[in-house]
C-alpha positions as CSV (number, residue, x, y, z in Angstrom):
1,M,-69.5,-74.4,52.0
2,P,-67.8,-71.5,50.1
3,Q,-67.5,-69.5,53.4
4,E,-65.6,-72.4,54.9
5,Q,-63.2,-72.5,51.9
6,L,-62.7,-68.8,52.1
7,A,-61.9,-69.0,55.8
8,A,-59.4,-71.9,55.2
9,Q,-57.7,-69.8,52.4
10,Q,-57.3,-66.8,54.7
11,V,-55.8,-68.9,57.5
12,G,-53.4,-70.5,55.0
13,S,-52.4,-67.2,53.5
14,E,-51.6,-65.7,56.9
15,S,-49.3,-68.6,57.8
16,N,-47.4,-68.1,54.5
17,Q,-46.6,-64.5,55.1
18,R,-43.1,-63.5,56.3
19,P,-43.1,-61.9,59.7
20,R,-42.8,-58.1,59.6
21,H,-39.3,-56.8,60.6
22,P,-39.6,-54.9,63.9
23,I,-37.5,-52.0,62.5
24,L,-40.3,-51.1,60.1
25,D,-42.6,-50.3,63.1
26,L,-40.1,-48.0,64.9
27,P,-41.5,-44.5,65.3
28,L,-39.6,-41.9,63.4
29,T,-39.2,-39.9,66.6
30,S,-37.1,-42.8,67.9
31,V,-34.5,-42.6,65.2
32,I,-34.6,-39.2,63.5
33,R,-34.1,-35.8,65.1
34,R,-37.4,-34.5,66.4
35,E,-37.5,-31.5,64.1
36,Y,-37.4,-33.7,61.0
37,A,-39.6,-36.5,62.4
38,L,-42.4,-34.1,63.3
39,Q,-42.4,-32.5,59.9
40,L,-42.4,-36.0,58.3
41,Q,-45.3,-37.0,60.5
42,H,-47.5,-33.8,60.2
43,V,-46.8,-32.8,56.6
44,L,-46.2,-36.1,54.9
45,K,-48.1,-38.4,57.2
46,L,-45.1,-40.7,57.7
47,Y,-45.0,-42.1,61.2
48,T,-42.6,-45.1,61.1
49,V,-39.4,-46.3,59.5
50,G,-41.5,-48.5,57.3
51,N,-43.7,-45.6,56.2
52,L,-40.5,-43.6,55.4
53,L,-38.9,-46.3,53.3
54,G,-42.2,-47.1,51.5
55,A,-42.6,-43.4,50.6
56,W,-39.0,-43.1,49.4
57,R,-39.8,-45.6,46.7
58,Q,-42.1,-43.0,45.0
59,F,-40.2,-40.3,43.1
60,E,-42.6,-37.5,44.1
61,C,-42.3,-38.4,47.8
62,Q,-38.5,-38.5,47.6
63,K,-38.4,-34.8,46.7
64,S,-40.8,-34.0,49.6
65,I,-38.7,-36.0,52.0
66,E,-35.5,-34.3,50.8
67,E,-37.1,-30.9,51.5
68,V,-37.8,-31.8,55.2
69,F,-34.0,-32.3,55.9
70,D,-31.4,-29.6,55.7
71,T,-29.9,-31.1,52.6
72,P,-30.9,-33.8,50.2
73,E,-27.7,-35.7,51.2
74,Q,-29.1,-35.9,54.8
75,A,-32.3,-37.5,53.5
76,H,-30.3,-40.0,51.3
77,H,-28.1,-40.9,54.3
78,A,-31.2,-41.4,56.6
79,I,-32.8,-43.7,54.0
80,A,-29.6,-45.6,53.4
81,T,-29.1,-46.1,57.2
82,C,-32.7,-47.3,57.7
83,A,-32.4,-49.7,54.7
84,A,-29.1,-51.0,56.1
85,W,-30.9,-52.0,59.3
86,L,-33.0,-54.2,57.2
87,G,-30.1,-55.8,55.4
88,F,-30.3,-53.7,52.2
89,Q,-27.2,-52.0,50.8
90,I,-27.8,-48.5,49.4
91,V,-25.0,-46.1,48.5
92,A,-25.4,-43.1,50.8
93,A,-24.1,-39.6,50.1
94,P,-20.3,-39.4,49.8
95,G,-18.5,-37.4,52.4
96,R,-19.7,-36.0,55.8
97,V,-23.4,-35.4,56.2
98,P,-24.7,-33.2,59.1
99,D,-26.4,-35.2,61.9
100,W,-30.0,-36.2,61.1
101,W,-30.3,-39.0,63.7
102,N,-31.8,-38.8,67.1
103,S,-28.9,-38.8,69.6
104,D,-29.1,-37.9,73.2
105,E,-32.5,-36.2,73.3
106,M,-34.3,-39.5,73.9
107,Q,-31.8,-40.6,76.6
108,E,-32.6,-37.7,78.8
109,P,-36.5,-37.7,79.1
110,G,-36.7,-34.8,81.5
111,R,-34.6,-32.4,79.3
112,L,-36.5,-29.8,77.3
113,E,-34.9,-27.7,74.6
């Protein structure tokens, strides 16, 4: 009898969970320049937008993420942009920030740099 109750609780709890936003599962290589995404993946073990945003919430990880980008402002802008896709408003760095996002390299699959 306890096993049946446990199974019923598990099914009930699964149906109460909010669906996961698809943006969270996007690979970093899809949205961030390859040079940054690969460092985030191999050094910090961050593979998706959700991993990146989750790590950003920890102060120690923020510093490590900032070191991957050319400037801390680039990291802040990347996080603010990813958070904005989810509907959160975060103040990004003021002024112009060098490109950190993945632009044309994914649109031309045969091109090697």
